[in-house]
N, C-alpha and C positions, 0 to 999 in steps of 0.2 A: 453600449455595454452599461448593466444594470451596476449600481454602485452594490461593493458587497455587504456593504451593511442592511441592503434591503434584499438580499438573499434569502429565503426562508430553508432549504433544504442545504445542508452541508453534507459533502459525502468525503470520507475518509479511508485511503488504503490504510494497511494495516502496520506489515514488518517494514521499519526502516522510517514509518511517517507518526504513528501513534506507538510503538512499542519498539524498543531500542534491540531487535533482534539480529540487526545485520552478521555479527561477528556468530552469533549462533549458527546462524543458515552456513556461513563458509566455514566451521569445525565439521558441522555435521557432513558437509556434501565431500569435505576431503576425506573426513575417516571413512565416507562408505566407498568411494574410491580407491583409497588407499588399500582396503579389505578386498578389494576386487584385481588389485594390482595394476591401479591406474594414478594416474597423477593428474591434479586440475589446481591452475595458480586460484590465487584469490580474486583479483582482475575478472576475470574469466566469470566465477561465480557470482561476482556481484554483478556482472552486466545479465544474469538473466533473472534477477530477483524481480519479483514483481509476475511474472508467468505465473502457470501452473505446475507442481512439480514434475508432470510427464511429459511438458513441453520444454522444462529446462533441463531435463534429464538428456533429450533427445537432442537438445540443442548441444550440451556440452559433449556427448558423448556420440555422436554421429556413425562411429567406426564400431560402435561396441554394441551393438541392439541385443546382443546375446545375454548381457550383463547389463540391460537396463531393469527388469525386474528387482534383483538383487543389489542393484545400486537405491532404488526408490524404497526397499525394504530398510535396506541399513540407515540410509537417511531419517527414516520416519524413526527408528529405534532411537538412534543416537541423540535426535532432537527431544524426542520425548522424556528421556531418561534426561534433559539438562535443562528443560524447558522452563524451570523452576527459578533457573538464574538469570531469566530477563525479566525487564521492567518497563514500565512506559518511562518515554523521555521525561527527566525534568517539566512541569508544567504541563502538561498534558493532562492530567487529571484537572485540574482548576480551570484549562480553557472549555473542556468539554461543561463541565459544569456550568460555567457562566453563559456557555451557549443554550444551555439546555434552561437556563434559569430566562435566557432574553425570549423564550418559546421559539425557538430553532428546532428545525427536524434535523437529528443525527443521523447517518447511516454509514455502511462501511463496506466498500468495495476491494474485494480481497483475493490473490490468487490462492489463497489456503483452501483445502479442504473444509466440508462443514465443521466437520466432525474436530478439526484444528483450531478454526476460528472459534467455536463453542468451548473448546477446553482455555484458549486463554483471557475470552472474555471473563470465565469463570475466576481464573486464578488474578486477573488486575481488577475482577469487582468494578468492571464497566458496562456490562450488559445491559443495566435498566437507563442508558445515556442514549442508545440506538432504539431506533422507530424500526428499522430494518436494517436487512444485511442481505447479501449476495457474495456466493463464494465461486469458485472456478470451476469443481464441479458440478456447479448448479446452470451457470449460463456461460460457459467457455472462459478461454484465457484471454486474458489482456494481449495483446491492444483491443480484442473483438467488444464491441459498446454495447453488446448487450445486456452486462450486470447493471450499467446506469441507466439502459433503457427501461428494465424490468424494475428498479428503484424509483425512476421518475411516475411509472404507471400504479405502482405500487401508493403512491402517496398523494396522487392525482395532484404533481407538480409538471411544469413546464421545464425544458433545457433551459432558460432564462431564469426560473425560479435558484436554480442551483449553482454550485461550485464544487469542482474535485479535486482534494489535497492527496501528493503524491510524493514521489522520492525518486520515481523511476521513469527511463523515458517511455515506457508500455504506458504508466498512468498517465504520461501527460497528451501520449499519442491515441488513447482512447476515449479521453476527453474531446480531443480536437475532432475524432471521427464523427462527433455528434453536434460540433459546434457550443459544447459546455467550456465554460469560464472556468479555468487551471490554477494552480495554485503549485509550484515544484518548491519543493525544501531541499536545502543543501545538507542538512544535516543527517539524510539516511546513508543508502547505496551507491550512489551515483555523483559526479563531481559536477559542480555548477556550470563549467561549460559546456558540459555534455547536455545538460537540460535545458540550459537556454538555447540550444540550435534546437529544441525541440517546438520552441514558440510557446511557450507556456503566459497566460494572460499576468499573471505575476511570480516573482519569486524569492523566498525569504531565506538567510542564514541561520536563523534559531526559533525555536518553540516561541521565545519573548517573542521576534520579529511577527510570528504567524497571529499571534494573539495581539498585537497593536493592529493587525492589518484587520482581522477581522473582529475585534470588541470594539478596540478604542480609535477615536478620531483621527488616526495618524497614518498618513497614505507612507505604503511602501513601493521598492520599487514596479515599476511599470513595464512590461514589454509590450511594445507595439507591433 
């Protein structure tokens, strides 16, 4: 395995990894479900973060297919109306700037639709950091690795040149599917012990630890 400091392509998940949006996702889903006379608990919602919205709805409400379209619309309406409340995790902007200044190529692979990603890239003023991005409506929902494959082709990089960073089991499963090194972050949607079972290459507890792992010559906990 290459040293992380040798990686030339750093690929990030968005929700729960770069942006502190997990609470908004939970509230939007619960609000939409309630409007349709349904109930869904917080843990169940967190378990589908990372999937495309369509796949998430199918998984959360398998017995209510006639309500899926309305739930999706209600979720989108609530999220868009309230997404100005979400912010990047503290320290992420500084991390992105440092990586960019080191000449790293940065990318995003997200379960968001393209229109949603473009909206938050603009609101967070981070679009200039990223060379390329791929969304679930362009290359399939995680853990399908097509997003990562597309990014590798577009940047003319090999799997060994890259590392993928995410906060959900689907993120780690996606990276594992093509043998890409991964970093699981414990500050997003999933518990550390659940992420560890997916065998990420590295696992960190905070943005500060992620920065040390990617920037400074400080070792983080490695999972063999």
